[in-house]
N, C-alpha and C positions, 0 to 999 in steps of 0.2 A: 771423679767421685760422683758428680751429678749424672754422668752417663750410666754408671753402674746402678744408681738409685732408680733412674728411668727404666733401665732394663729389668730391674726387680719388679717395678710396678706393672710393666707390660706382661712379665711372666705370671704375676699374681692374677692379672685380668684373664690371661689365657687359661689358668687353672680353674678360676671361677666359672668361665664360660664353658669349659669342658664339663665341669661338675654339673652346671645347670642343664646342659643338653642331656647329659647322662640321666639326671634325676627326672627330667621331663619325659624322656622316651621310655625308660625302664618302668617308672611308676605308672605311666599311662597304659603300657602294655599289661602290667599287673592288674590295674583297675579293670580293664576290659576282660581279662581272663577270669578274674574272680566273679565279675558280673555275669559272664557267660555261664559259669558253673551254676550260679544261682538261677539264671534264666531257664536252664535245662532241668535242674533238679530241685533247688530250694523253693522255686516259685510254686511247684506242686505241693510242697510240704508246708506252705505258708510260713516259711522261716525267713525273716528279714535280717538276721544277724549278719549274713554275708554281704548284704547291701551296704550296711553301715561300714563294714570293714573295707569294702571296695571303694566307697566314697572317701574314707580316710586316706587311701592311697592316691586318690585323685587330687586331694589337697597337696600332697607332696609333688605331684606332677605339675600343678599350677605354680607352686613355689619355685620349681626348677626353671620354668620359662620366664618367670619374673626375675630370677637371678640373672638370666641371660640379658633380658631387656635393660635392667638397671645397671648392669655391668658396662653397658655401652654408653651410659649417660654421664653427666657431669658428677663431680664428687658431692655436690650439694644434695643429690638424690639418695645418698647413703641412708639417711634417716628414714626416708620412705621405703627403701628396700628392706631395711631391718624391721620396720613396722609391719609390712605385709608378710614378711617371713614369720614374725611372731603371731600374727593373726591366723595364718594358715597352720602353724604349729599347734596353736590352741584348738582350732577347729578339728584338726586331725585327732588330737587327744579326746575331744568331746565325742566325736563319732565312734571311736573305739570303745569309750565308756557306754555309749548308747547301744552298742552291739552286745554287751555282756549279758543283759537279761535274756537274750535269745539262746545263750549257750545251754546245752542240755544238762551238762554236769557242772555244778557249782560247789565250791567248798561250803560245808555245813555252817561254819560261823558267819560267812559272808552272804549266804543265800537269802536270808530274810531281808538284808539290806538291799541287795541287787534286785530282788524280785518285788521290793516294796513299791507301792504306787507313788512314793515320794522320791524315787530314784532320779527322775528327771530334774527335780529341784536340788537334790544332793550334788549332782554333777553340773547342773546348769548355773546355779548361783556362783560357785567359784569361777566358772568360765566367764561370766559377765564381770565379776570383780577383777579378773585378770585382763579382760578385753578393753575395758574403758580406759585404764591408764595407758595402754598401748596406743589407742586411737588418739588420746590427748597428746602423747609424745610425737606422733606423726604430724600433727598440725601446729603444735607450739614449739617443738624441738627441745623441750625441757621435760625432765622427769625426776622423780625422787629415787635415789639410789636403791633403796630397799625394795622398791617395786619394779625396778627396771628389767628384771628377768622373771616375771611372774609366769611366763609360759614354761620355764624350766620347772618351777615348783608344781605347776599343774600337770606337767608331763610325768614328774616323779610320782604323784598321786595315781595317775593313770597306770603307770608301769607296776605299781604295787598291786592294784586290783587285777591287772592283766596277768601278772606272773602267777598269782594263786589260781586264777581261772584256767589258764593254759595247762598248768600242772595237773589240775583235777581232770580236765578234759582228756588229756593224753593218758593219764594213769588209769582212769576208769575204763578206757578202751584197751587197756593192757598194752600200751605203747610206751613203756618206761624210758626207752632210749630217747624218744622224741620229747618226753617230759623233761628229762635232764637237759637236752639241747635247748628247749624253750627257756629254761632258767638261765643257761649260759647267755642266750640271746638277750634276755631281760637285763642281765648284769652288764653286758657290753653297752646296751642302750643307756643304762643309768650312768655309766662312766662318761659316755658321750654327752649326756645332759649336763653333768657337773662340769665337763670340760668347756661347755659354752660360757661359763663364768670367767674363763681366761680370755686372753687377747690373741691366742695363737690361731689365726684364721685359716691358714693353710692346713695345719694338722686337724682343725675342726672339720674341714671338708672331707678329709680322709676318714675320720671317725664317723661322720654322718653317712658317708657312702657305705661303710662297713655295717653299721647298725641297721640302716634302712634295708640293705640287701638281706641281712639276717631275718629281720621282721617279715619281709615279704615272703621269704622261704618258709617261715613258721606258719604264716597265714595259709599258704598253699598246703603245707603238711596238715594243718587243721582241717582244711576243706576235704582233703583226701581221706583223712581219718573219719570224717563225718560220712563221706560216700561209702567207705568201708563198712561202717556201722550199719548204714541203711541196707547194704547188700547182705549183711549177715542177719539182719532182722526180718528179711523177707521170708515169711513162713510158707512152706510148700502147701499144696492142697492136702486136705485131710486124708484123701485116698492114697497119698504118697508117703504118709507117715507110718512107721512100723515100731511097735513097742515089744521089747524083750525083757522078761523077768528072769534074770539069770541066777543060778545057784552059786553063791560065793560064801566065804566064811562069815561075813557080817550078816548075810541073808537079806540085805535091804538095798540091793543095787539093781537098777534098771538100765537098759540101753535104748536109745531112740535113734532110729535110722531115718534119714530123709531131711534132717535139719541141715542148714548151711555148714559146709565143711565135709571132709572126707570120712567115709565109714560111719561106724556107730559112735554115738556120743554117750559115754557112760556117766551115770549120775548115782551118787550114794545118798539115799534118803534116810530120814529118821524113821524109827520103827512105826510110829503112829501114822506118819504121812504115807509110808510104804504100804501099810495095811489098808488104808483108804483107797489108794491107787489100785491095789490088787483087787479090792472089792469091785471097783469100777470095771477093771479088765475082765474079771471072772463073770460078772453080770452080762457084759457085752459079748464075751466069747461063748458062753454056755447058753445064754438065753436070747441073744441077738437083739430083740426089740424090747427087752425089759428095762424099766426105768428105776432109778433110786430116788426116794422121796426125802425132801428136806423138811425138818421139823419147823413148824411155824413159830414166829416170835411169841414170847410170853405164853407158851403152851405148856401145860403140865405134862412133863415127860413120863410121869408114873402111869398115866392112863393108856399110853400107847408107845410102842417102840418104833422109832423111825430109823431109816438107813443112815441119815446124816443129821447131826445135831443142829448145825447152823452153817451159814455161808462162809464163816471164817475158816472152817475145815478145808473147803475148796481153795480158799485164798492161800492157806498155809501149804497146800499141795502144790499150787502154781508157783509159790515163792521158792519152795524146795527145788522144783525143776529148773527155774530160772537161775537160782544160785549155782546149780550144777552146770548149766550151760554157759553162763556168762561170768560167773563169779559173784560173790556176795556184794551187793551195793552197786554193781556195774550195769544195772538195768533200771528202766523207768516204767511207771504204770502205763503211760500213754503209748509208748513205742514197743513195749515188751509184754507186760502182764495181760492187758486187754486183748491184743491180737492172739496171744497163746491160748487164752481162755476161749476165745471164739473159734479157734482152730481145733482144740482138743475136746471141747464139750458142746453139747447142744441141749437146750431147754425145751420143755414141752410147749407146743404152740398154744395150748389151752391155759398156760400160766398156772399150772397146778403145783408149783414148787417141785417139779420132777426134772431130773437131769440124768444124762447118760454120756458115756464116752462116744465121741463122734467117729472114732477110727473104726473102719470095717473089721468085723470079727476075724477075717482071714489074715489081717495085719497084726494080730496080737498073738504073741508066743508066751505061753505060761510056763 
């Protein structure tokens, strides 16, 4: 009986050692890969969200090598191993939460919280509250039962925020299948976190390997979706854009050729927006260098008729085009509206509130 128990202990040590080496190597490779993507692309965009996500994977890698180290030590070091495991798990969760404000698409109810200047305190204080008892346990060997697994509760909070943000990020980029896969991944990770409260160490390693693999793949899918969005948002030169005002039953459809994607991109506009865009096109096509003038603010419109009443008309025109290109709500001001405005229109150098279509007359088909 003693020999079978000894064999079981050796077998468990081998499983833990294998899991530790797997976690160290896989998570280290994932960290370097995500960091490389950021170095080549995100660095130019001044987007540090991927850095935080990459560092969170580095925490898992360090945890893996510590598993191997303490697995070879005496049984007395189990408390130290569990302590470091909890500290690195807490740090992993904190780094993921710090990455969320850098996400381009956030759920509307959570956006004011995540974008708040107090976000670091919102996620930092619970982190410290969970960290101190863990450190105390490592040195004293004693802990209160109710706070013995604070890293689990902190991880659950992290997964709640992360789940909503991942769904919004994939859904807004029209990647619904990845959105559903991210929710499944979050669910598996939640199950694994609650499974930590049990004593089934072997099965816990299996759960941990599964959810960490899933999360790593989701992080890479997120990075690729971000790269995909950047490639789609690269607007061509103004001379490469072509506008077609087509005759259809609604009478308010245009086609844009030259945008990312194959062929023409058809857009159905509202009558008011279509009329304004047609005015721009006719003015550019028929008069070439003629400008449209915007009415000044607080100006009595009864004294003089202007081509455009205010800047909001142009904003509504751009909004209608973007909704047609990317879908309503699937674009942002910084990465879509402003670049499109700069590509489609040009303002008078003398700042006379005059504007015209920047597209060459020969690229406009009425």
